[in-house]
C-alpha positions in Angstrom: -4.0 -5.3 6.6 -7.2 -7.0 5.4 -8.1 -7.8 1.8 -11.1 -9.5 0.3 -10.3 -10.8 -3.2 -12.9 -11.6 -5.7 -12.0 -13.3 -9.0 -13.9 -11.4 -11.6 -14.8 -11.6 -15.3 -15.0 -7.8 -15.2 -15.3 -5.1 -12.6 -15.4 -1.3 -12.4 -15.8 1.4 -9.8 -17.9 4.5 -10.4 -17.5 7.8 -8.5 -20.1 10.5 -9.0 -21.5 8.7 -12.1 -18.1 8.4 -13.8 -16.0 5.3 -14.1 -12.8 5.8 -12.0 -11.3 2.4 -12.7 -12.2 -0.8 -14.6 -10.7 -4.2 -15.5 -11.6 -7.2 -17.5 -10.8 -10.6 -16.0 -8.7 -10.5 -12.9 -9.1 -9.6 -9.2 -11.2 -7.1 -7.4 -9.2 -6.3 -4.3 -11.1 -4.7 -1.4 -8.4 -3.3 0.9 -8.4 -2.1 4.5 -5.5 -0.9 6.5 -5.3 -1.5 10.2 -3.7 0.8 12.9 -0.5 -1.1 13.2 0.1 -1.7 9.5 3.1 -0.4 7.6 4.2 -0.2 4.0 6.1 -3.5 4.5 2.8 -5.2 5.5 1.3 -3.9 2.3 4.2 -5.2 0.2 3.8 -8.7 1.7 0.0 -8.5 1.0 0.6 -7.5 -2.6 3.2 -10.3 -3.1 0.7 -12.8 -1.8 -2.1 -11.5 -4.0 0.0 -11.6 -7.1 1.1 -15.2 -6.5 -2.2 -16.7 -5.1 -3.2 -19.5 -7.4 -7.0 -19.0 -7.7 -7.4 -19.1 -11.5 -8.1 -22.3 -13.5 -5.5 -24.1 -15.5 -6.3 -26.3 -18.6 -7.8 -29.0 -16.3 -10.0 -26.4 -14.5 -8.0 -26.7 -11.2 -7.0 -23.5 -9.4 -3.3 -23.5 -10.3 -2.7 -20.1 -11.9 -2.1 -16.7 -10.4 -3.4 -13.3 -11.6 0.1 -12.8 -13.0 0.0 -16.2 -14.8 -3.3 -15.4 -16.6 -2.4 -11.7 -17.3 -5.5 -10.5 -15.3 -6.0 -7.0 -14.0 -6.3 -5.7 -10.5 -9.0 -3.3 -9.4 -8.0 -2.0 -5.9 -10.7 -0.3 -3.8 -10.3 1.0 -0.3 -12.9 -0.4 2.1 -12.5 0.4 5.8 -15.6 -1.6 6.6 -13.6 -4.9 6.3 -12.4 -4.0 9.8 -16.0 -4.0 11.2 -16.4 -5.3 14.7 -19.9 -6.8 15.0 -19.5 -8.7 18.3 -21.5 -6.3 20.4 -24.9 -4.8 19.5 -26.3 -4.2 16.1 -24.2 -1.3 14.9 -20.7 -2.3 13.7 -17.7 -0.5 15.2 -14.7 0.5 13.0 -11.9 1.2 15.5 -10.1 -1.8 13.9 -9.5 0.3 10.8 -6.5 2.6 10.5 -7.2 6.3 11.1 -8.0 8.0 7.8 -4.6 9.7 7.3 -2.7 6.5 7.8 -5.2 4.4 5.8 -4.9 6.8 2.9 -1.1 6.8 3.0 -1.0 2.9 3.1 -3.6 2.6 0.3 -1.6 5.0 -1.9 1.7 3.1 -1.1 -0.1 -0.2 -2.0 -1.4 1.2 -5.3 2.1 2.5 -6.2 3.7 -0.8 -5.4 1.0 -2.7 -7.4 1.5 -0.4 -10.4 5.2 -1.1 -10.4 4.7 -4.9 -10.0 1.8 -5.6 -12.3 0.9 -4.2 -15.7 -2.9 -3.7 -15.3 -3.9 -1.9 -12.2 -7.0 0.3 -11.7 -8.4 1.8 -8.6 -11.1 3.7 -6.8 -10.4 6.8 -4.7 -9.8 6.7 -1.0 -12.7 8.0 1.1 -15.0 8.5 -1.9 -18.6 7.2 -2.1 -18.0 4.5 -4.7 -20.3 2.1 -6.6 -18.5 -1.1 -7.3 -19.8 -3.3 -10.2 -18.5 -6.8 -10.7 -19.1 -10.2 -12.2 -17.8 -12.6 -9.7 -16.2 -15.5 -11.6 -16.9 -18.9 -10.0 -17.8 -17.4 -7.6 -14.4 -17.2 -6.0 -14.0 -14.9 -2.9 -10.9 -15.2 -0.7 -10.3 -13.3 2.5 -6.7 -12.4 3.4 -5.1 -10.9 6.5 -1.5 -9.8 7.0 0.0 -8.5 10.2 
């Protein structure tokens, strides 16, 4: 599983001109399932995301997690994180899970996030989404779990 985390002051995802999910300060989580992923991989990824200390403390050092600061999570599926750009100029996406598996893992990740964290918003798997964010820092962290 691949995730790209962006610490945000605010973020939202629009689908067909309507806001599907929005948060204030917190993390925008762009999430991609890979073919060998399982729900257990997603649970480990979620645990890491919730505990990752990338928010500032009183001294301005990154010592607080999204849980510590009471931030929100905006979770958006993004299969393009698995892009293979090593050959030619057109990315390949065979590194992403097939759509049925990707959707099932995304849904399981969302359900687990909603049980573990009080503020969780999301996009919609497979939708054409417009993501709006104010990156705070900027802080952008790539994560990969196997």
